[in-house]
C-alpha positions, 0 to 999 in steps of 0.5 A: 868925704869929710861930710859924709864921715860927720853924717855917719858919726852923727847917725851912729851917735843918734842910734846909740842914744836911741838904743840907750834910751830904749834900753833905759826906759825898758830896764827894771828901773821903771817896772811898777813895783809898788802900789800905795792904795788910800781911802778904802774901807769896804774893799781891801788893798789886794782887791783894788790892785786887781781892779787896775788890771796891771800886767806883771812886770808893767812899765810905769811910764806906759801906765795910763792914770786916767784909764787905770782910775776909769777901771776902778770906777767901774766897781759898784763900791767906788765913787771916785778914783784918782791914780797917779805916777810916783816915779820911778816904780810906783803908783798911788791910788786914791779911792772914795767909797760909796757908804751903804745906807740901808738894805732891801730884800731881793728875791732870797738875798739882800742889796746894800744901797747908798743914799742915792739909791745905787746898789753896792753889794749883795749879801745873803743875810740881814747880819752881814750889814748892820743897816736898816731894812727897807721893806715895801720897796720890792723890784723885779730886778737890780743891777750892782753899780746902778740906781735901784729900780724902785722909786719907793726906796727914795723917801726912806733913804732920805729920812735915814740920811736926815737923822743924826748917826746915833739915831740912824743906828736905832732904826731897824726897819722902814716900811712903805705901804701901798699908799706911800706911808712910811712906818719906822721900827726903832730898837726896843719895839718902838714905832714911828708913824711917819706918814707920806714923804713930806716935811722932812726937816720938820719931822726929823727935828721933832722925832729927835727931840722926842727921843732925846726927851724920853731918854732923859726922862727915862720914858718907855715909848710905844710909838710917835705919830708924825703924820699930822701937822702940829704937836706929834702925838706920843704914846707911852707903854702901859 
C-alpha cells in the first residue's frame, strides 16, 4: 500500500510538472513580440517581417530559425539571411541584400541585375533606378531571382564591376552589337569604344587613367578607342 501510495504521489507530481511546463511554455512570456531586422536597404522592415510568415501569437520556441531564413532567401533581393532567437520573446534577422548593378530592357519594362546577372526586380521607368542601361542583350523571358538568360549581359556587367564607383556613375549605357563589340556611353556624350570582351583589367586601367587626366586638364573628350592593343586612341571635341 505504501509503495502504491508513493507511486500515486510521484505520478501526481510528474503530472503537475508536465502541466506546469506546458502552461509555462504556452504562456504569453514566449510569444514572439519583437523582430529586429538588420542589413536591409531596398527592403523595408515591415516587408521582411511579412516574408517570415510568422502566425500571429507564434511561440518563440516553435520558430525554426533555418526554415525562417530559407523563406527570406526565396526573395530575389536577398542573397543571405540568418535568423536567431532572442529569448524570451524576440527574433533577430540579419540580411545581406543583392545590389543592383545595371538594368536591361524587358518588353515595356526594365529589369535590375546584380553583378552575377541575377534579375532582382522589375520597374516601369528608367528613372526608377539610377543605373547604367545594357542594350543589345535582349532575352525572350526572365525570372526574378534567377540569372538573366542572355549571356550577352555578362561582359558589360564585368566592365561595370571593374570600374571605380565614381566612374560607374558616369556610365549611362553599355551597348553590345551583334559581333559582341561593346560601346560605353558616358555622361556628357562621350563614347568609349571597348571592343570585344577581353583584356578587362588593361582596358579598365587605361580608361580610368584617361578620364582622370582629361578632368585635370579640362579636356572635352569625344571618344576613347580601347579596341586595339597598345596606346588607346583619344579624340577631342572640336
